[in-house]
PDB file of all heavy atoms in Angstrom:
ATOM      1  N   MET A   1      78.190  -2.828 209.546  1.00  0.00           N
ATOM      2  CA  MET A   1      78.178  -3.925 208.586  1.00  0.00           C
ATOM      3  C   MET A   1      79.010  -5.103 209.114  1.00  0.00           C
ATOM      4  O   MET A   1      78.575  -6.241 209.050  1.00  0.00           O
ATOM      5  CB  MET A   1      78.737  -3.410 207.263  1.00  0.00           C
ATOM      6  CG  MET A   1      78.733  -4.403 206.178  1.00  0.00           C
ATOM      7  SD  MET A   1      77.134  -4.420 205.382  1.00  0.00           S
ATOM      8  CE  MET A   1      77.418  -5.532 204.086  1.00  0.00           C
ATOM      9  N   THR A   2      80.208  -4.820 209.625  1.00  0.00           N
ATOM     10  CA  THR A   2      81.071  -5.889 210.128  1.00  0.00           C
ATOM     11  C   THR A   2      80.494  -6.530 211.381  1.00  0.00           C
ATOM     12  O   THR A   2      80.566  -7.747 211.542  1.00  0.00           O
ATOM     13  CB  THR A   2      82.478  -5.333 210.428  1.00  0.00           C
ATOM     14  OG1 THR A   2      82.968  -4.696 209.266  1.00  0.00           O
ATOM     15  CG2 THR A   2      83.424  -6.437 210.813  1.00  0.00           C
ATOM     16  N   THR A   3      79.903  -5.722 212.259  1.00  0.00           N
ATOM     17  CA  THR A   3      79.363  -6.277 213.496  1.00  0.00           C
ATOM     18  C   THR A   3      78.170  -7.185 213.236  1.00  0.00           C
ATOM     19  O   THR A   3      77.928  -8.111 213.999  1.00  0.00           O
ATOM     20  CB  THR A   3      78.952  -5.144 214.457  1.00  0.00           C
ATOM     21  OG1 THR A   3      78.023  -4.292 213.807  1.00  0.00           O
ATOM     22  CG2 THR A   3      80.164  -4.350 214.893  1.00  0.00           C
ATOM     23  N   ALA A   4      77.452  -6.978 212.155  1.00  0.00           N
ATOM     24  CA  ALA A   4      76.331  -7.857 211.818  1.00  0.00           C
ATOM     25  C   ALA A   4      76.813  -9.182 211.243  1.00  0.00           C
ATOM     26  O   ALA A   4      76.159 -10.209 211.394  1.00  0.00           O
ATOM     27  CB  ALA A   4      75.412  -7.166 210.825  1.00  0.00           C
ATOM     28  N   ALA A   5      77.975  -9.186 210.597  1.00  0.00           N
ATOM     29  CA  ALA A   5      78.484 -10.404 209.976  1.00  0.00           C
ATOM     30  C   ALA A   5      79.199 -11.308 210.969  1.00  0.00           C
ATOM     31  O   ALA A   5      79.303 -12.518 210.730  1.00  0.00           O
ATOM     32  CB  ALA A   5      79.432 -10.033 208.840  1.00  0.00           C
ATOM     33  N   LEU A   6      79.705 -10.764 212.063  1.00  0.00           N
ATOM     34  CA  LEU A   6      80.480 -11.571 213.006  1.00  0.00           C
ATOM     35  C   LEU A   6      79.703 -12.734 213.624  1.00  0.00           C
ATOM     36  O   LEU A   6      80.235 -13.849 213.679  1.00  0.00           O
ATOM     37  CB  LEU A   6      81.077 -10.670 214.095  1.00  0.00           C
ATOM     38  CG  LEU A   6      82.233  -9.791 213.636  1.00  0.00           C
ATOM     39  CD1 LEU A   6      82.696  -8.883 214.767  1.00  0.00           C
ATOM     40  CD2 LEU A   6      83.379 -10.624 213.123  1.00  0.00           C
ATOM     41  N   PRO A   7      78.481 -12.557 214.095  1.00  0.00           N
ATOM     42  CA  PRO A   7      77.763 -13.724 214.647  1.00  0.00           C
ATOM     43  C   PRO A   7      77.501 -14.821 213.614  1.00  0.00           C
ATOM     44  O   PRO A   7      77.564 -16.007 213.932  1.00  0.00           O
ATOM     45  CB  PRO A   7      76.453 -13.133 215.152  1.00  0.00           C
ATOM     46  CG  PRO A   7      76.709 -11.697 215.334  1.00  0.00           C
ATOM     47  CD  PRO A   7      77.738 -11.324 214.328  1.00  0.00           C
ATOM     48  N   VAL A   8      77.240 -14.426 212.379  1.00  0.00           N
ATOM     49  CA  VAL A   8      76.996 -15.418 211.328  1.00  0.00           C
ATOM     50  C   VAL A   8      78.269 -16.198 211.037  1.00  0.00           C
ATOM     51  O   VAL A   8      78.251 -17.431 210.917  1.00  0.00           O
ATOM     52  CB  VAL A   8      76.462 -14.724 210.059  1.00  0.00           C
ATOM     53  CG1 VAL A   8      76.298 -15.727 208.931  1.00  0.00           C
ATOM     54  CG2 VAL A   8      75.171 -14.011 210.346  1.00  0.00           C
ATOM     55  N   LEU A   9      79.388 -15.503 210.931  1.00  0.00           N
ATOM     56  CA  LEU A   9      80.661 -16.179 210.673  1.00  0.00           C
ATOM     57  C   LEU A   9      81.055 -17.082 211.837  1.00  0.00           C
ATOM     58  O   LEU A   9      81.595 -18.171 211.636  1.00  0.00           O
ATOM     59  CB  LEU A   9      81.756 -15.141 210.401  1.00  0.00           C
ATOM     60  CG  LEU A   9      81.624 -14.376 209.090  1.00  0.00           C
ATOM     61  CD1 LEU A   9      82.688 -13.293 209.002  1.00  0.00           C
ATOM     62  CD2 LEU A   9      81.706 -15.307 207.906  1.00  0.00           C
ATOM     63  N   ASN A  10      80.778 -16.648 213.060  1.00  0.00           N
ATOM     64  CA  ASN A  10      81.072 -17.467 214.227  1.00  0.00           C
ATOM     65  C   ASN A  10      80.239 -18.742 214.222  1.00  0.00           C
ATOM     66  O   ASN A  10      80.730 -19.820 214.543  1.00  0.00           O
ATOM     67  CB  ASN A  10      80.823 -16.666 215.506  1.00  0.00           C
ATOM     68  CG  ASN A  10      81.382 -17.350 216.714  1.00  0.00           C
ATOM     69  OD1 ASN A  10      82.233 -18.215 216.616  1.00  0.00           O
ATOM     70  ND2 ASN A  10      80.889 -16.964 217.876  1.00  0.00           N
ATOM     71  N   LEU A  11      78.991 -18.630 213.840  1.00  0.00           N
ATOM     72  CA  LEU A  11      78.115 -19.797 213.758  1.00  0.00           C
ATOM     73  C   LEU A  11      78.602 -20.773 212.689  1.00  0.00           C
ATOM     74  O   LEU A  11      78.621 -21.988 212.904  1.00  0.00           O
ATOM     75  CB  LEU A  11      76.687 -19.349 213.447  1.00  0.00           C
ATOM     76  CG  LEU A  11      75.632 -20.447 213.373  1.00  0.00           C
ATOM     77  CD1 LEU A  11      75.476 -21.110 214.742  1.00  0.00           C
ATOM     78  CD2 LEU A  11      74.325 -19.875 212.895  1.00  0.00           C
ATOM     79  N   LEU A  12      79.043 -20.261 211.554  1.00  0.00           N
ATOM     80  CA  LEU A  12      79.569 -21.119 210.494  1.00  0.00           C
ATOM     81  C   LEU A  12      80.866 -21.800 210.919  1.00  0.00           C
ATOM     82  O   LEU A  12      81.092 -22.972 210.616  1.00  0.00           O
ATOM     83  CB  LEU A  12      79.806 -20.300 209.220  1.00  0.00           C
ATOM     84  CG  LEU A  12      78.563 -19.870 208.460  1.00  0.00           C
ATOM     85  CD1 LEU A  12      78.958 -18.932 207.337  1.00  0.00           C
ATOM     86  CD2 LEU A  12      77.818 -21.068 207.933  1.00  0.00           C
ATOM     87  N   ALA A  13      81.723 -21.096 211.638  1.00  0.00           N
ATOM     88  CA  ALA A  13      82.996 -21.669 212.067  1.00  0.00           C
ATOM     89  C   ALA A  13      82.785 -22.778 213.089  1.00  0.00           C
ATOM     90  O   ALA A  13      83.495 -23.783 213.080  1.00  0.00           O
ATOM     91  CB  ALA A  13      83.880 -20.570 212.649  1.00  0.00           C
ATOM     92  N   GLU A  14      81.805 -22.632 213.967  1.00  0.00           N
ATOM     93  CA  GLU A  14      81.545 -23.662 214.968  1.00  0.00           C
ATOM     94  C   GLU A  14      80.959 -24.918 214.335  1.00  0.00           C
ATOM     95  O   GLU A  14      81.201 -26.020 214.813  1.00  0.00           O
ATOM     96  CB  GLU A  14      80.594 -23.131 216.036  1.00  0.00           C
ATOM     97  CG  GLU A  14      81.230 -22.115 216.955  1.00  0.00           C
ATOM     98  CD  GLU A  14      80.226 -21.552 217.946  1.00  0.00           C
ATOM     99  OE1 GLU A  14      79.043 -21.926 217.870  1.00  0.00           O
ATOM    100  OE2 GLU A  14      80.633 -20.733 218.777  1.00  0.00           O
ATOM    101  N   GLY A  15      80.229 -24.778 213.264  1.00  0.00           N
ATOM    102  CA  GLY A  15      79.599 -25.920 212.626  1.00  0.00           C
ATOM    103  C   GLY A  15      80.557 -26.795 211.856  1.00  0.00           C
ATOM    104  O   GLY A  15      80.263 -27.944 211.560  1.00  0.00           O
ATOM    105  N   GLU A  16      81.723 -26.299 211.512  1.00  0.00           N
ATOM    106  CA  GLU A  16      82.674 -27.070 210.717  1.00  0.00           C
ATOM    107  C   GLU A  16      83.370 -28.171 211.504  1.00  0.00           C
ATOM    108  O   GLU A  16      83.817 -29.145 210.951  1.00  0.00           O
ATOM    109  CB  GLU A  16      83.724 -26.143 210.091  1.00  0.00           C
ATOM    110  CG  GLU A  16      83.170 -25.216 209.038  1.00  0.00           C
ATOM    111  CD  GLU A  16      82.613 -25.967 207.846  1.00  0.00           C
ATOM    112  OE1 GLU A  16      83.219 -26.968 207.441  1.00  0.00           O
ATOM    113  OE2 GLU A  16      81.566 -25.563 207.335  1.00  0.00           O
ATOM    114  N   GLY A  17      83.563 -27.999 212.787  1.00  0.00           N
ATOM    115  CA  GLY A  17      84.128 -29.070 213.596  1.00  0.00           C
ATOM    116  C   GLY A  17      85.618 -28.965 213.848  1.00  0.00           C
ATOM    117  O   GLY A  17      86.208 -29.873 214.404  1.00  0.00           O
ATOM    118  N   GLY A  18      86.288 -27.920 213.437  1.00  0.00           N
ATOM    119  CA  GLY A  18      87.704 -27.744 213.759  1.00  0.00           C
ATOM    120  C   GLY A  18      88.636 -28.424 212.793  1.00  0.00           C
ATOM    121  O   GLY A  18      88.342 -28.579 211.610  1.00  0.00           O
ATOM    122  N   ASN A  19      89.775 -28.874 213.309  1.00  0.00           N
ATOM    123  CA  ASN A  19      90.814 -29.471 212.472  1.00  0.00           C
ATOM    124  C   ASN A  19      90.405 -30.835 211.943  1.00  0.00           C
ATOM    125  O   ASN A  19      89.656 -31.561 212.568  1.00  0.00           O
ATOM    126  CB  ASN A  19      92.115 -29.620 213.273  1.00  0.00           C
ATOM    127  CG  ASN A  19      92.718 -28.291 213.627  1.00  0.00           C
ATOM    128  OD1 ASN A  19      92.451 -27.292 212.981  1.00  0.00           O
ATOM    129  ND2 ASN A  19      93.519 -28.270 214.667  1.00  0.00           N
ATOM    130  N   HIS A  20      90.963 -31.170 210.821  1.00  0.00           N
ATOM    131  CA  HIS A  20      90.734 -32.481 210.239  1.00  0.00           C
ATOM    132  C   HIS A  20      91.585 -33.502 210.970  1.00  0.00           C
ATOM    133  O   HIS A  20      92.685 -33.209 211.421  1.00  0.00           O
ATOM    134  CB  HIS A  20      91.071 -32.440 208.749  1.00  0.00           C
ATOM    135  CG  HIS A  20      90.508 -33.586 207.990  1.00  0.00           C
ATOM    136  ND1 HIS A  20      91.174 -34.766 207.841  1.00  0.00           N
ATOM    137  CD2 HIS A  20      89.325 -33.748 207.349  1.00  0.00           C
ATOM    138  CE1 HIS A  20      90.437 -35.602 207.136  1.00  0.00           C
ATOM    139  NE2 HIS A  20      89.311 -34.999 206.819  1.00  0.00           N
ATOM    140  N   ASP A  21      91.096 -34.735 211.083  1.00  0.00           N
ATOM    141  CA  ASP A  21      91.797 -35.755 211.856  1.00  0.00           C
ATOM    142  C   ASP A  21      93.134 -36.161 211.234  1.00  0.00           C
ATOM    143  O   ASP A  21      94.049 -36.566 211.940  1.00  0.00           O
ATOM    144  CB  ASP A  21      90.919 -36.996 212.003  1.00  0.00           C
ATOM    145  CG  ASP A  21      89.727 -36.741 212.893  1.00  0.00           C
ATOM    146  OD1 ASP A  21      89.797 -35.792 213.704  1.00  0.00           O
ATOM    147  OD2 ASP A  21      88.733 -37.478 212.771  1.00  0.00           O
ATOM    148  N   SER A  22      93.255 -36.074 209.912  1.00  0.00           N
ATOM    149  CA  SER A  22      94.467 -36.535 209.266  1.00  0.00           C
ATOM    150  C   SER A  22      95.604 -35.519 209.305  1.00  0.00           C
ATOM    151  O   SER A  22      96.705 -35.825 208.885  1.00  0.00           O
ATOM    152  CB  SER A  22      94.187 -36.917 207.818  1.00  0.00           C
ATOM    153  OG  SER A  22      93.852 -35.765 207.074  1.00  0.00           O
ATOM    154  N   LEU A  23      95.343 -34.297 209.777  1.00  0.00           N
ATOM    155  CA  LEU A  23      96.385 -33.280 209.827  1.00  0.00           C
ATOM    156  C   LEU A  23      97.176 -33.415 211.124  1.00  0.00           C
ATOM    157  O   LEU A  23      96.662 -33.170 212.204  1.00  0.00           O
ATOM    158  CB  LEU A  23      95.784 -31.880 209.726  1.00  0.00           C
ATOM    159  CG  LEU A  23      95.160 -31.516 208.391  1.00  0.00           C
ATOM    160  CD1 LEU A  23      94.544 -30.135 208.472  1.00  0.00           C
ATOM    161  CD2 LEU A  23      96.192 -31.553 207.294  1.00  0.00           C
ATOM    162  N   ASN A  24      98.437 -33.815 211.003  1.00  0.00           N
ATOM    163  CA  ASN A  24      99.323 -33.918 212.152  1.00  0.00           C
ATOM    164  C   ASN A  24     100.174 -32.653 212.187  1.00  0.00           C
ATOM    165  O   ASN A  24     100.935 -32.403 211.248  1.00  0.00           O
ATOM    166  CB  ASN A  24     100.198 -35.165 212.009  1.00  0.00           C
ATOM    167  CG  ASN A  24     101.063 -35.399 213.212  1.00  0.00           C
ATOM    168  OD1 ASN A  24     101.089 -34.592 214.142  1.00  0.00           O
ATOM    169  ND2 ASN A  24     101.788 -36.503 213.196  1.00  0.00           N
ATOM    170  N   PRO A  25     100.087 -31.849 213.239  1.00  0.00           N
ATOM    171  CA  PRO A  25     100.828 -30.581 213.269  1.00  0.00           C
ATOM    172  C   PRO A  25     102.342 -30.765 213.178  1.00  0.00           C
ATOM    173  O   PRO A  25     103.019 -29.984 212.516  1.00  0.00           O
ATOM    174  CB  PRO A  25     100.434 -29.954 214.601  1.00  0.00           C
ATOM    175  CG  PRO A  25      99.191 -30.628 215.015  1.00  0.00           C
ATOM    176  CD  PRO A  25      99.218 -31.990 214.403  1.00  0.00           C
ATOM    177  N   ALA A  26     102.875 -31.791 213.823  1.00  0.00           N
ATOM    178  CA  ALA A  26     104.321 -32.016 213.780  1.00  0.00           C
ATOM    179  C   ALA A  26     104.776 -32.403 212.371  1.00  0.00           C
ATOM    180  O   ALA A  26     105.808 -31.925 211.888  1.00  0.00           O
ATOM    181  CB  ALA A  26     104.709 -33.098 214.780  1.00  0.00           C
ATOM    182  N   LEU A  27     104.009 -33.251 211.721  1.00  0.00           N
ATOM    183  CA  LEU A  27     104.358 -33.666 210.361  1.00  0.00           C
ATOM    184  C   LEU A  27     104.213 -32.512 209.382  1.00  0.00           C
ATOM    185  O   LEU A  27     105.071 -32.310 208.512  1.00  0.00           O
ATOM    186  CB  LEU A  27     103.476 -34.839 209.936  1.00  0.00           C
ATOM    187  CG  LEU A  27     103.781 -35.445 208.577  1.00  0.00           C
ATOM    188  CD1 LEU A  27     105.194 -36.027 208.563  1.00  0.00           C
ATOM    189  CD2 LEU A  27     102.771 -36.506 208.236  1.00  0.00           C
ATOM    190  N   THR A  28     103.151 -31.745 209.514  1.00  0.00           N
ATOM    191  CA  THR A  28     102.939 -30.595 208.631  1.00  0.00           C
ATOM    192  C   THR A  28     104.040 -29.553 208.817  1.00  0.00           C
ATOM    193  O   THR A  28     104.587 -29.033 207.838  1.00  0.00           O
ATOM    194  CB  THR A  28     101.565 -29.967 208.913  1.00  0.00           C
ATOM    195  OG1 THR A  28     100.569 -30.970 208.808  1.00  0.00           O
ATOM    196  CG2 THR A  28     101.261 -28.856 207.935  1.00  0.00           C
ATOM    197  N   GLY A  29     104.374 -29.244 210.060  1.00  0.00           N
ATOM    198  CA  GLY A  29     105.437 -28.273 210.328  1.00  0.00           C
ATOM    199  C   GLY A  29     106.793 -28.770 209.878  1.00  0.00           C
ATOM    200  O   GLY A  29     107.608 -28.013 209.348  1.00  0.00           O
ATOM    201  N   GLY A  30     107.059 -30.057 210.091  1.00  0.00           N
ATOM    202  CA  GLY A  30     108.334 -30.636 209.653  1.00  0.00           C
ATOM    203  C   GLY A  30     108.479 -30.619 208.141  1.00  0.00           C
ATOM    204  O   GLY A  30     109.551 -30.330 207.608  1.00  0.00           O
ATOM    205  N   ALA A  31     107.391 -30.927 207.448  1.00  0.00           N
ATOM    206  CA  ALA A  31     107.434 -30.899 205.986  1.00  0.00           C
ATOM    207  C   ALA A  31     107.623 -29.475 205.469  1.00  0.00           C
ATOM    208  O   ALA A  31     108.390 -29.251 204.524  1.00  0.00           O
ATOM    209  CB  ALA A  31     106.144 -31.492 205.416  1.00  0.00           C
ATOM    210  N   ALA A  32     106.968 -28.517 206.107  1.00  0.00           N
ATOM    211  CA  ALA A  32     107.144 -27.120 205.698  1.00  0.00           C
ATOM    212  C   ALA A  32     108.574 -26.660 205.947  1.00  0.00           C
ATOM    213  O   ALA A  32     109.172 -25.973 205.112  1.00  0.00           O
ATOM    214  CB  ALA A  32     106.163 -26.234 206.449  1.00  0.00           C
ATOM    215  N   LEU A  33     109.138 -27.040 207.088  1.00  0.00           N
ATOM    216  CA  LEU A  33     110.523 -26.673 207.387  1.00  0.00           C
ATOM    217  C   LEU A  33     111.484 -27.299 206.382  1.00  0.00           C
ATOM    218  O   LEU A  33     112.417 -26.642 205.903  1.00  0.00           O
ATOM    219  CB  LEU A  33     110.883 -27.108 208.809  1.00  0.00           C
ATOM    220  CG  LEU A  33     112.302 -26.810 209.260  1.00  0.00           C
ATOM    221  CD1 LEU A  33     112.546 -25.306 209.308  1.00  0.00           C
ATOM    222  CD2 LEU A  33     112.562 -27.435 210.616  1.00  0.00           C
ATOM    223  N   PHE A  34     111.268 -28.568 206.043  1.00  0.00           N
ATOM    224  CA  PHE A  34     112.121 -29.243 205.072  1.00  0.00           C
ATOM    225  C   PHE A  34     112.053 -28.560 203.707  1.00  0.00           C
ATOM    226  O   PHE A  34     113.087 -28.335 203.064  1.00  0.00           O
ATOM    227  CB  PHE A  34     111.712 -30.715 204.951  1.00  0.00           C
ATOM    228  CG  PHE A  34     112.475 -31.453 203.893  1.00  0.00           C
ATOM    229  CD1 PHE A  34     113.780 -31.835 204.111  1.00  0.00           C
ATOM    230  CD2 PHE A  34     111.874 -31.746 202.676  1.00  0.00           C
ATOM    231  CE1 PHE A  34     114.491 -32.513 203.123  1.00  0.00           C
ATOM    232  CE2 PHE A  34     112.579 -32.423 201.693  1.00  0.00           C
ATOM    233  CZ  PHE A  34     113.884 -32.796 201.912  1.00  0.00           C
ATOM    234  N   ILE A  35     110.858 -28.212 203.270  1.00  0.00           N
ATOM    235  CA  ILE A  35     110.697 -27.566 201.971  1.00  0.00           C
ATOM    236  C   ILE A  35     111.370 -26.196 201.961  1.00  0.00           C
ATOM    237  O   ILE A  35     112.055 -25.832 200.992  1.00  0.00           O
ATOM    238  CB  ILE A  35     109.205 -27.462 201.609  1.00  0.00           C
ATOM    239  CG1 ILE A  35     108.655 -28.852 201.326  1.00  0.00           C
ATOM    240  CG2 ILE A  35     108.982 -26.543 200.426  1.00  0.00           C
ATOM    241  CD1 ILE A  35     107.153 -28.911 201.205  1.00  0.00           C
ATOM    242  N   LEU A  36     111.213 -25.436 203.044  1.00  0.00           N
ATOM    243  CA  LEU A  36     111.849 -24.119 203.106  1.00  0.00           C
ATOM    244  C   LEU A  36     113.372 -24.224 203.137  1.00  0.00           C
ATOM    245  O   LEU A  36     114.074 -23.434 202.498  1.00  0.00           O
ATOM    246  CB  LEU A  36     111.348 -23.351 204.325  1.00  0.00           C
ATOM    247  CG  LEU A  36     109.906 -22.847 204.224  1.00  0.00           C
ATOM    248  CD1 LEU A  36     109.468 -22.256 205.556  1.00  0.00           C
ATOM    249  CD2 LEU A  36     109.778 -21.828 203.125  1.00  0.00           C
ATOM    250  N   MET A  37     113.889 -25.204 203.859  1.00  0.00           N
ATOM    251  CA  MET A  37     115.352 -25.393 203.891  1.00  0.00           C
ATOM    252  C   MET A  37     115.876 -25.834 202.527  1.00  0.00           C
ATOM    253  O   MET A  37     116.954 -25.405 202.104  1.00  0.00           O
ATOM    254  CB  MET A  37     115.731 -26.416 204.963  1.00  0.00           C
ATOM    255  CG  MET A  37     115.474 -25.904 206.346  1.00  0.00           C
ATOM    256  SD  MET A  37     116.325 -24.365 206.653  1.00  0.00           S
ATOM    257  CE  MET A  37     117.345 -24.830 207.989  1.00  0.00           C
ATOM    258  N   LEU A  38     115.120 -26.682 201.843  1.00  0.00           N
ATOM    259  CA  LEU A  38     115.510 -27.099 200.501  1.00  0.00           C
ATOM    260  C   LEU A  38     115.521 -25.915 199.547  1.00  0.00           C
ATOM    261  O   LEU A  38     116.459 -25.745 198.758  1.00  0.00           O
ATOM    262  CB  LEU A  38     114.551 -28.186 200.000  1.00  0.00           C
ATOM    263  CG  LEU A  38     114.845 -28.745 198.619  1.00  0.00           C
ATOM    264  CD1 LEU A  38     116.179 -29.475 198.612  1.00  0.00           C
ATOM    265  CD2 LEU A  38     113.729 -29.673 198.183  1.00  0.00           C
ATOM    266  N   LEU A  39     114.509 -25.066 199.625  1.00  0.00           N
ATOM    267  CA  LEU A  39     114.483 -23.876 198.784  1.00  0.00           C
ATOM    268  C   LEU A  39     115.632 -22.934 199.120  1.00  0.00           C
ATOM    269  O   LEU A  39     116.236 -22.337 198.220  1.00  0.00           O
ATOM    270  CB  LEU A  39     113.142 -23.153 198.930  1.00  0.00           C
ATOM    271  CG  LEU A  39     111.949 -23.825 198.267  1.00  0.00           C
ATOM    272  CD1 LEU A  39     110.672 -23.105 198.649  1.00  0.00           C
ATOM    273  CD2 LEU A  39     112.123 -23.868 196.774  1.00  0.00           C
ATOM    274  N   LEU A  40     115.948 -22.787 200.402  1.00  0.00           N
ATOM    275  CA  LEU A  40     117.073 -21.946 200.802  1.00  0.00           C
ATOM    276  C   LEU A  40     118.383 -22.498 200.246  1.00  0.00           C
ATOM    277  O   LEU A  40     119.228 -21.744 199.759  1.00  0.00           O
ATOM    278  CB  LEU A  40     117.139 -21.862 202.325  1.00  0.00           C
ATOM    279  CG  LEU A  40     118.257 -21.012 202.905  1.00  0.00           C
ATOM    280  CD1 LEU A  40     118.082 -19.553 202.522  1.00  0.00           C
ATOM    281  CD2 LEU A  40     118.304 -21.171 204.409  1.00  0.00           C
ATOM    282  N   PHE A  41     118.557 -23.807 200.300  1.00  0.00           N
ATOM    283  CA  PHE A  41     119.760 -24.439 199.756  1.00  0.00           C
ATOM    284  C   PHE A  41     119.866 -24.201 198.245  1.00  0.00           C
ATOM    285  O   PHE A  41     120.932 -23.864 197.731  1.00  0.00           O
ATOM    286  CB  PHE A  41     119.746 -25.939 200.061  1.00  0.00           C
ATOM    287  CG  PHE A  41     120.906 -26.672 199.471  1.00  0.00           C
ATOM    288  CD1 PHE A  41     122.158 -26.578 200.041  1.00  0.00           C
ATOM    289  CD2 PHE A  41     120.741 -27.454 198.332  1.00  0.00           C
ATOM    290  CE1 PHE A  41     123.232 -27.260 199.491  1.00  0.00           C
ATOM    291  CE2 PHE A  41     121.801 -28.123 197.784  1.00  0.00           C
ATOM    292  CZ  PHE A  41     123.055 -28.036 198.363  1.00  0.00           C
ATOM    293  N   ILE A  42     118.754 -24.361 197.539  1.00  0.00           N
ATOM    294  CA  ILE A  42     118.765 -24.167 196.083  1.00  0.00           C
ATOM    295  C   ILE A  42     119.089 -22.724 195.737  1.00  0.00           C
ATOM    296  O   ILE A  42     119.899 -22.448 194.839  1.00  0.00           O
ATOM    297  CB  ILE A  42     117.410 -24.600 195.492  1.00  0.00           C
ATOM    298  CG1 ILE A  42     117.251 -26.111 195.598  1.00  0.00           C
ATOM    299  CG2 ILE A  42     117.272 -24.154 194.045  1.00  0.00           C
ATOM    300  CD1 ILE A  42     115.863 -26.608 195.259  1.00  0.00           C
ATOM    301  N   VAL A  43     118.505 -21.774 196.449  1.00  0.00           N
ATOM    302  CA  VAL A  43     118.751 -20.358 196.166  1.00  0.00           C
ATOM    303  C   VAL A  43     120.200 -20.004 196.439  1.00  0.00           C
ATOM    304  O   VAL A  43     120.838 -19.285 195.658  1.00  0.00           O
ATOM    305  CB  VAL A  43     117.786 -19.480 196.998  1.00  0.00           C
ATOM    306  CG1 VAL A  43     118.217 -18.029 196.989  1.00  0.00           C
ATOM    307  CG2 VAL A  43     116.380 -19.613 196.464  1.00  0.00           C
ATOM    308  N   THR A  44     120.773 -20.522 197.523  1.00  0.00           N
ATOM    309  CA  THR A  44     122.168 -20.192 197.832  1.00  0.00           C
ATOM    310  C   THR A  44     123.134 -20.867 196.857  1.00  0.00           C
ATOM    311  O   THR A  44     124.232 -20.365 196.638  1.00  0.00           O
ATOM    312  CB  THR A  44     122.525 -20.587 199.270  1.00  0.00           C
ATOM    313  OG1 THR A  44     122.234 -21.963 199.481  1.00  0.00           O
ATOM    314  CG2 THR A  44     121.752 -19.741 200.258  1.00  0.00           C
ATOM    315  N   ARG A  45     122.766 -21.975 196.253  1.00  0.00           N
ATOM    316  CA  ARG A  45     123.626 -22.619 195.252  1.00  0.00           C
ATOM    317  C   ARG A  45     123.662 -21.798 193.971  1.00  0.00           C
ATOM    318  O   ARG A  45     124.679 -21.744 193.296  1.00  0.00           O
ATOM    319  CB  ARG A  45     123.158 -24.035 194.927  1.00  0.00           C
ATOM    320  CG  ARG A  45     123.262 -25.037 196.052  1.00  0.00           C
ATOM    321  CD  ARG A  45     124.678 -25.227 196.533  1.00  0.00           C
ATOM    322  NE  ARG A  45     124.808 -24.483 197.801  1.00  0.00           N
ATOM    323  CZ  ARG A  45     125.943 -24.168 198.392  1.00  0.00           C
ATOM    324  NH1 ARG A  45     127.083 -24.509 197.874  1.00  0.00           N
ATOM    325  NH2 ARG A  45     125.946 -23.501 199.517  1.00  0.00           N
ATOM    326  N   PHE A  46     122.551 -21.170 193.617  1.00  0.00           N
ATOM    327  CA  PHE A  46     122.498 -20.368 192.390  1.00  0.00           C
ATOM    328  C   PHE A  46     123.081 -18.974 192.582  1.00  0.00           C
ATOM    329  O   PHE A  46     123.409 -18.321 191.604  1.00  0.00           O
ATOM    330  CB  PHE A  46     121.066 -20.265 191.871  1.00  0.00           C
ATOM    331  CG  PHE A  46     120.597 -21.496 191.153  1.00  0.00           C
ATOM    332  CD1 PHE A  46     119.568 -22.260 191.656  1.00  0.00           C
ATOM    333  CD2 PHE A  46     121.199 -21.896 189.974  1.00  0.00           C
ATOM    334  CE1 PHE A  46     119.133 -23.396 190.994  1.00  0.00           C
ATOM    335  CE2 PHE A  46     120.780 -23.030 189.313  1.00  0.00           C
ATOM    336  CZ  PHE A  46     119.736 -23.782 189.821  1.00  0.00           C
ATOM    337  N   ASN A  47     123.202 -18.517 193.807  1.00  0.00           N
ATOM    338  CA  ASN A  47     123.721 -17.187 194.073  1.00  0.00           C
ATOM    339  C   ASN A  47     125.244 -17.269 194.280  1.00  0.00           C
ATOM    340  O   ASN A  47     125.737 -17.226 195.385  1.00  0.00           O
ATOM    341  CB  ASN A  47     123.032 -16.607 195.311  1.00  0.00           C
ATOM    342  CG  ASN A  47     123.341 -15.136 195.490  1.00  0.00           C
ATOM    343  OD1 ASN A  47     123.924 -14.534 194.603  1.00  0.00           O
ATOM    344  ND2 ASN A  47     122.990 -14.600 196.628  1.00  0.00           N
ATOM    345  N   ARG A  48     125.974 -17.357 193.203  1.00  0.00           N
ATOM    346  CA  ARG A  48     127.424 -17.546 193.266  1.00  0.00           C
ATOM    347  C   ARG A  48     128.203 -16.227 193.141  1.00  0.00           C
ATOM    348  O   ARG A  48     129.426 -16.237 193.109  1.00  0.00           O
ATOM    349  CB  ARG A  48     127.873 -18.466 192.157  1.00  0.00           C
ATOM    350  CG  ARG A  48     127.274 -19.843 192.252  1.00  0.00           C
ATOM    351  CD  ARG A  48     128.348 -20.863 192.396  1.00  0.00           C
ATOM    352  NE  ARG A  48     127.768 -22.192 192.525  1.00  0.00           N
ATOM    353  CZ  ARG A  48     128.243 -23.072 193.358  1.00  0.00           C
ATOM    354  NH1 ARG A  48     129.255 -22.792 194.120  1.00  0.00           N
ATOM    355  NH2 ARG A  48     127.691 -24.268 193.427  1.00  0.00           N
ATOM    356  N   ASP A  49     127.517 -15.079 193.056  1.00  0.00           N
ATOM    357  CA  ASP A  49     128.217 -13.818 192.845  1.00  0.00           C
ATOM    358  C   ASP A  49     128.787 -13.232 194.121  1.00  0.00           C
ATOM    359  O   ASP A  49     129.401 -12.176 194.094  1.00  0.00           O
ATOM    360  CB  ASP A  49     127.305 -12.818 192.147  1.00  0.00           C
ATOM    361  CG  ASP A  49     126.045 -12.528 192.927  1.00  0.00           C
ATOM    362  OD1 ASP A  49     125.732 -13.329 193.834  1.00  0.00           O
ATOM    363  OD2 ASP A  49     125.353 -11.552 192.619  1.00  0.00           O
ATOM    364  N   ARG A  50     128.637 -13.858 195.234  1.00  0.00           N
ATOM    365  CA  ARG A  50     129.199 -13.332 196.490  1.00  0.00           C
ATOM    366  C   ARG A  50     130.453 -14.063 196.868  1.00  0.00           C
ATOM    367  O   ARG A  50     130.687 -15.170 196.636  1.00  0.00           O
ATOM    368  CB  ARG A  50     128.184 -13.458 197.617  1.00  0.00           C
ATOM    369  CG  ARG A  50     127.059 -12.503 197.429  1.00  0.00           C
ATOM    370  CD  ARG A  50     126.128 -12.599 198.606  1.00  0.00           C
ATOM    371  NE  ARG A  50     125.054 -11.652 198.394  1.00  0.00           N
ATOM    372  CZ  ARG A  50     124.673 -10.772 199.293  1.00  0.00           C
ATOM    373  NH1 ARG A  50     125.260 -10.712 200.450  1.00  0.00           N
ATOM    374  NH2 ARG A  50     123.695  -9.965 199.049  1.00  0.00           N
TER     375      ARG A  50
END
C-alpha cells in the first residue's frame, strides 16, 4: 500500500515548486529563536520556587 502511494506523492511534491519566495530562512529562524528565548525568560520569571 505504501509503495503504491510513494510515486503519486513524489509527483505532487514536484509540482508544487518548492519554497515560497517570501520565506527567508534567516529571518524565520531568528524569529523562532527570539520567540523561544522570550518564552524561556517568561517561564523562568514565574518559576520563583528555586
